[in-house]
C-alpha positions in Angstrom: 57.7 -6.2 59.6 59.2 -9.6 58.8 56.9 -9.7 55.8 58.2 -6.4 54.6 61.7 -7.8 54.4 60.4 -10.7 52.3 58.4 -8.6 49.8 58.6 -5.4 47.9 56.1 -3.0 46.5 55.6 -2.8 42.8 53.2 -0.7 40.8 51.2 -0.9 37.6 48.3 0.9 36.1 45.9 -0.6 38.7 48.0 0.3 41.7 50.4 -1.3 44.2 51.2 -5.0 44.6 53.4 -6.9 47.0 55.9 -9.0 45.1 58.4 -11.5 46.5 61.6 -9.6 47.2 63.8 -11.8 45.1 61.4 -12.1 42.1 62.3 -10.4 38.9 58.6 -10.0 37.9 56.5 -7.0 38.8 52.9 -6.1 39.6 51.3 -7.3 36.5 52.7 -10.8 36.9 51.9 -10.9 40.6 48.3 -10.1 39.8 48.2 -13.0 37.4 49.7 -15.4 39.9 47.0 -14.4 42.4 44.2 -14.4 39.8 44.8 -17.7 38.1 45.5 -20.4 40.8 44.2 -23.0 38.4 46.4 -26.0 37.5 49.9 -25.3 38.9 51.1 -26.0 35.3 53.3 -23.4 33.6 54.2 -22.9 30.0 56.7 -25.5 29.0 60.4 -24.7 28.5 60.3 -24.7 24.7 57.6 -22.0 24.8 59.7 -19.8 27.2 62.7 -20.4 24.9 60.7 -19.2 21.9 59.4 -16.2 23.8 62.9 -15.2 24.9 64.1 -15.6 21.4 61.3 -13.5 20.0 61.9 -10.7 22.5 65.6 -10.8 21.6 65.0 -10.5 17.9 62.4 -7.8 18.6 64.9 -5.8 20.5 67.4 -6.0 17.7 64.7 -4.8 15.2 63.8 -1.9 17.5 67.4 -0.9 17.8 67.9 -0.9 14.1 64.8 1.1 13.5 65.5 3.6 16.3 62.4 2.6 18.2 64.4 1.9 21.3 67.7 3.4 22.4 70.6 1.2 21.3 72.0 0.8 24.9 68.6 -0.2 26.2 67.9 -2.5 23.3 71.2 -4.3 23.8 70.5 -4.8 27.5 67.0 -6.1 26.6 68.5 -8.5 24.1 71.0 -9.8 26.7 68.3 -10.3 29.3 66.0 -12.0 26.7 68.8 -14.4 25.9 68.8 -15.5 29.5 65.1 -16.2 29.2 65.8 -18.1 26.0 68.5 -20.2 27.7 66.3 -21.2 30.7 68.4 -19.3 33.3 65.3 -17.3 34.4 62.6 -20.0 34.3 62.0 -19.7 38.0 60.7 -16.2 37.4 57.8 -17.4 35.2 55.2 -18.4 37.8 52.0 -17.7 35.8 49.6 -20.6 35.3 49.1 -21.7 31.7 45.3 -21.3 32.2 45.1 -17.5 32.2 43.8 -14.6 30.1 43.0 -15.9 26.7 45.4 -13.7 24.8 48.4 -14.8 27.0 48.8 -11.2 28.1 49.9 -12.3 31.6 52.8 -14.4 30.2 53.8 -11.7 27.8 53.9 -9.2 30.7 55.7 -11.7 32.8 58.4 -11.8 30.1 58.4 -8.0 29.7 58.8 -7.5 33.5 61.5 -10.1 34.0 63.5 -8.9 31.0 63.1 -5.3 32.1 64.3 -6.0 35.6 67.2 -8.1 34.4 68.2 -5.6 31.7 68.1 -2.7 34.3 70.4 -4.8 36.5 72.8 -5.3 33.6 72.8 -1.6 32.8 73.4 -0.8 36.5 76.4 -3.1 36.6 77.9 -0.9 33.8 77.2 2.3 35.7 74.1 3.1 33.7 71.3 4.2 36.0 68.5 4.1 33.4 65.5 2.0 34.1 64.2 -0.3 31.4 60.4 -0.2 31.2 58.5 -3.4 30.5 56.0 -1.8 28.2 57.7 1.1 26.7 61.0 -0.7 25.9 60.7 -4.5 26.1 57.3 -4.6 24.5 58.0 -1.8 22.0 56.4 -2.4 18.6 54.6 -5.4 20.0 51.3 -6.5 21.6 50.5 -9.7 23.5 48.1 -10.4 20.6 50.9 -10.8 18.1 53.7 -11.9 20.4 52.0 -14.9 22.0 50.7 -16.5 18.8 54.1 -16.0 17.2 55.8 -17.6 20.2 53.4 -20.6 19.9 54.4 -21.1 16.3 58.1 -20.8 16.9 57.9 -23.1 19.9 55.9 -25.8 18.1 58.3 -25.8 15.1 61.3 -26.0 17.4 59.7 -28.9 19.2 58.8 -30.7 16.0 62.3 -30.4 14.6 64.2 -31.2 17.7 62.0 -33.8 19.4 59.4 -35.4 17.2 61.0 -35.6 13.8 64.2 -37.4 15.1 62.1 -39.8 17.2 60.0 -40.7 14.1 63.1 -41.0 11.9 64.5 -43.6 14.3 61.2 -45.4 14.7 60.8 -45.6 11.0 64.3 -47.0 10.6 63.6 -49.6 13.2 60.4 -50.8 11.5 62.1 -51.0 8.1 64.9 -53.1 9.7 62.3 -55.4 11.3 60.4 -55.7 8.1 63.5 -57.0 6.4 64.4 -59.3 9.4 60.9 -60.8 9.4 60.3 -61.1 5.7 60.8 -64.8 5.6 58.3 -65.6 8.3 55.0 -66.7 6.9 52.0 -66.3 9.2 48.3 -66.0 9.2 46.7 -62.8 7.9 43.6 -61.8 9.8 40.6 -59.7 8.9 37.7 -59.1 11.4 40.1 -60.8 13.9 39.4 -64.0 12.0 41.8 -66.2 10.1 42.6 -65.0 6.6 45.0 -66.0 3.9 48.8 -66.0 4.8 51.0 -63.0 4.9 54.6 -62.5 5.8 55.4 -61.0 9.1 57.7 -58.7 7.2 54.8 -57.4 5.1 52.9 -56.4 8.3 55.9 -54.6 9.6 56.5 -52.9 6.3 52.9 -51.6 6.5 53.8 -50.2 10.0 56.9 -48.5 8.5 54.8 -46.9 5.8 52.4 -45.5 8.3 55.3 -43.8 10.1 56.7 -42.6 6.8 53.4 -41.0 6.0 53.2 -39.6 9.5 56.6 -37.9 9.1 55.3 -36.2 6.0 52.3 -35.0 7.8 54.5 -33.7 10.6 56.5 -31.8 8.0 53.3 -30.3 6.6 52.3 -29.4 10.2 55.5 -27.4 10.6 54.7 -25.5 7.3 51.3 -24.6 8.7 53.0 -22.8 11.5 55.5 -20.8 9.3 53.5 -17.6 9.2 53.9 -15.3 12.2 51.5 -12.7 13.6 54.3 -10.5 14.8 53.9 -6.9 13.5 50.1 -6.9 13.7 50.1 -5.5 17.3 46.8 -5.3 19.0 44.2 -5.9 16.2 46.2 -6.5 13.0 46.6 -3.0 11.9 50.2 -2.7 13.0 49.6 0.4 15.1 52.7 1.5 17.0 55.0 -0.9 15.1 57.4 1.0 12.8 57.5 -0.1 9.1 59.9 -2.9 8.7 59.8 -4.1 12.3 58.2 -7.4 11.6 60.3 -8.2 8.6 63.5 -7.5 10.5 62.5 -9.4 13.6 61.2 -12.4 11.7 64.3 -12.5 9.5 66.4 -12.7 12.7 64.2 -15.5 14.0 64.7 -17.4 10.8 68.5 -17.0 11.0 68.6 -17.9 14.7 66.5 -21.1 14.4 67.4 -22.2 10.9 63.6 -22.4 10.2 61.9 -20.5 7.5 59.5 -18.1 9.2 57.6 -15.3 7.3 55.3 -12.5 8.2 51.7 -13.3 8.0 50.2 -12.5 4.6 47.1 -11.1 6.4 47.5 -9.9 10.0 43.8 -10.0 10.6 43.7 -13.7 9.9 46.8 -14.3 11.8 45.4 -12.8 15.0 41.7 -13.6 14.8 42.1 -17.3 13.9 44.4 -20.1 15.0 43.8 -22.3 12.0 47.5 -23.1 11.5 47.6 -24.6 15.0 44.4 -26.5 14.4 45.8 -28.0 11.2 49.1 -29.0 12.9 47.1 -30.6 15.8 45.1 -32.6 13.3 48.3 -34.0 11.7 49.5 -34.9 15.2 46.2 -36.6 15.9 46.6 -38.7 12.8 50.1 -39.7 13.9 48.7 -40.7 17.2 46.1 -42.9 15.5 48.9 -44.5 13.4 51.0 -45.2 16.5 47.9 -46.6 18.3 47.2 -49.0 15.4 50.8 -50.2 15.4 51.0 -50.6 19.1 47.6 -52.4 19.3 48.7 -54.8 16.5 52.0 -55.5 18.1 50.3 -56.2 21.5 47.9 -58.6 19.8 50.5 -60.4 17.8 52.5 -60.9 21.1 49.5 -62.0 23.1 49.8 -65.2 25.0 52.4 -66.5 25.1 50.5 -69.8 25.0 46.8 -68.8 25.0 47.0 -66.0 22.5 48.4 -65.4 19.0 52.0 -65.4 20.1 53.6 -64.9 16.7 56.1 -62.4 18.1 57.8 -62.1 21.4 58.5 -58.7 23.0 61.4 -57.9 25.4 60.6 -58.6 29.0 61.4 -55.3 30.7 59.5 -55.6 34.0 57.3 -58.1 35.9 53.8 -58.0 34.7 51.9 -58.9 37.8 52.0 -58.5 41.6 50.3 -61.9 42.0 51.1 -64.1 39.0 54.8 -65.1 38.9 56.5 -65.0 35.5 53.8 -62.9 33.8 55.2 -60.3 31.4 52.9 -57.7 29.9 53.2 -55.5 26.7 53.6 -52.4 28.9 55.2 -50.2 26.2 52.4 -50.9 23.8 50.0 -49.8 26.5 51.9 -46.6 27.1 51.8 -45.8 23.4 48.1 -46.4 23.4 47.5 -44.2 26.4 49.6 -41.4 24.9 47.5 -41.7 21.7 44.4 -41.3 23.7 45.7 -38.2 25.4 46.9 -36.6 22.1 43.4 -37.2 20.6 41.9 -35.5 23.6 44.3 -32.6 23.2 43.3 -32.3 19.6 39.6 -32.1 20.6 40.5 -29.3 23.1 42.4 -27.5 20.3 39.5 -27.8 18.0 37.2 -26.2 20.5 39.7 -23.5 21.2 40.0 -22.9 17.5 36.3 -22.0 17.5 37.0 -19.1 19.8 38.3 -16.6 17.2 35.9 -13.8 17.7 36.3 -10.6 15.7 40.0 -9.5 15.9 41.4 -12.1 18.3 41.3 -15.8 19.3 41.1 -15.8 23.1 42.1 -19.4 23.8 45.7 -19.1 22.8 47.2 -20.5 26.0 45.2 -23.7 26.0 46.1 -24.2 22.3 49.8 -23.7 23.1 49.6 -26.0 26.1 47.9 -28.8 24.3 49.8 -28.5 21.0 53.2 -28.5 22.7 52.2 -31.4 25.0 51.1 -33.4 21.9 54.5 -33.0 20.4 56.3 -33.9 23.6 54.2 -36.9 24.3 54.4 -38.3 20.8 58.1 -37.8 20.7 58.6 -39.7 23.9 56.2 -42.5 23.0 57.9 -43.0 19.6 61.3 -43.1 21.2 60.3 -45.6 23.9 58.3 -47.7 21.5 61.4 -48.0 19.3 64.0 -48.5 22.0 62.2 -50.6 24.6 59.8 -52.7 22.5 60.3 -52.9 18.8 64.1 -53.1 18.6 64.0 -56.2 20.8 61.0 -57.9 19.2 61.6 -61.3 17.7 59.6 -63.6 15.5 58.3 -67.0 16.8 58.6 -68.7 13.4 57.5 -72.1 14.4 54.4 -70.8 16.1 53.5 -68.6 13.2 54.0 -71.4 10.6 52.0 -73.9 12.6 49.0 -71.6 12.8 49.1 -71.1 9.0 49.0 -74.9 8.5 46.0 -75.2 10.8 44.1 -72.4 9.1 40.9 -73.1 7.1 41.8 -70.1 4.9 44.4 -72.1 3.2 41.7 -73.5 1.0 41.3 -70.0 -0.7 44.3 -70.8 -2.9 42.4 -73.7 -4.4 39.5 -71.6 -5.6 40.9 -70.9 -9.1 41.4 -74.6 -9.6 38.4 -76.3 -8.0 35.8 -73.5 -7.6 34.5 -71.6 -4.6 31.7 -74.1 -3.7 34.0 -77.1 -3.7 36.6 -75.2 -1.7 33.9 -74.2 0.8 32.9 -77.8 1.4 36.5 -78.7 2.1 36.8 -75.8 4.6 33.6 -76.9 6.4 34.6 -80.5 6.7 38.0 -79.5 8.0 36.4 -77.4 10.7 33.9 -80.1 11.5 36.5 -82.9 11.8 39.4 -80.9 13.1 41.6 -82.0 10.2 43.8 -79.9 8.1 42.9 -78.6 4.6 46.0 -80.2 3.1 45.2 -83.6 4.7 41.7 -83.6 3.3 42.7 -82.5 -0.2 45.4 -85.2 -0.4 42.9 -87.8 0.8 40.3 -86.8 -1.8 42.8 -86.3 -4.5 41.1 -83.1 -5.5 44.2 -82.1 -7.5 47.5 -83.9 -8.5 49.9 -83.9 -5.6 52.5 -81.6 -7.2 49.8 -79.1 -8.2 48.2 -79.2 -4.7 51.5 -78.7 -3.0 52.3 -75.7 -5.2 48.9 -74.1 -4.6 49.0 -74.7 -0.8 52.6 -73.4 -0.4 52.0 -70.7 2.2 55.0 -68.5 1.0 53.6 -68.5 -2.5 50.3 -67.3 -1.2 51.9 -64.1 0.2 53.1 -63.0 -3.3 50.7 -61.2 -5.7 49.6 -63.2 -8.7 
């Protein structure tokens, strides 16, 4: 009997289910909890926020069109706003790995909103019961709601998390490019010494990568602008009154400040997830850019004595449990690990994108999980890379300039004056004897001193022409 006091009986089309007494969800959600004990991972907050917002806008459209009684629709909208705010997150227990349409999470939302809306009505003396399917889910299907929530959630996350982080990272790199512009250092190709560059030029290249990444992220957002809402089960719009999608989506656009529009073709919008695949590819490219920058920064900071050591990174934590004084490029390593995870997520999304069969893609939850995680991870990595690594990086000018002077590649600047073969002989002798190119050229009087000094000026070699 103690168990009876802790649970209650709920019913759905399959029969009775015992549900925790204090839970707002019903039988359908409880079945999903018991059927999918997979990862213990739930949909992230931004997805539940988008789902609540979508249900709120749908309730408003249903009220305006007379599809749901005004009093019920307003109670549904108020309850959906609580889902949107996060106040009811504890009542969304379903694992993210679930039925491929996301029906379990849609019904979870429908049941929670129905229960909460019924309670709000009861508090006003209205004994009517809000039904999860007939009222909350009116004019909708899981097959158009969950893809729409995915697009809304991803665009919110892009705008609020990733885009600001990339903006700050880009500004940091631009500032560092200016700060380091006077530091001449070795260029390297194939990890071997090449002609000189300025450290500022390298960092300007990093900044350009992030600038292009920001543009790709913007295009990723545009790929998610079309919403499947209004297609209901298979794309025909059955049981959705004319104008429902247009009203609900217009409200979504007003509420978010983002430009959403109804899918041009609902069969495409529900049978395929190509927009999410495209967005994921843009995020994968950004991850590759971040990995390139982090790997280069780590390499340039290697040492400090036995490596390249042309820059120094902030010492933010001890690097070894056995070697005192060792400091590691830990933030670079974090960024590289995040990049690896994002690339893996993209591979999962690509496989999931292949699962659009006939009128529905049935891998929507795994696409949502991986796409939203990509955005969150990249935003956090970009923010930490900026704040804890790049902002405090400093140039080791003397080290950089000394390596340039020791380089055999210095001889390249003499080729127009003395020819490739003669320059190669100088380089080989410098390597064999351990002497500098400048020293040998002066000794051999290969060119007048003033001409030699002009050609071998490292800073001059970093400017085109």
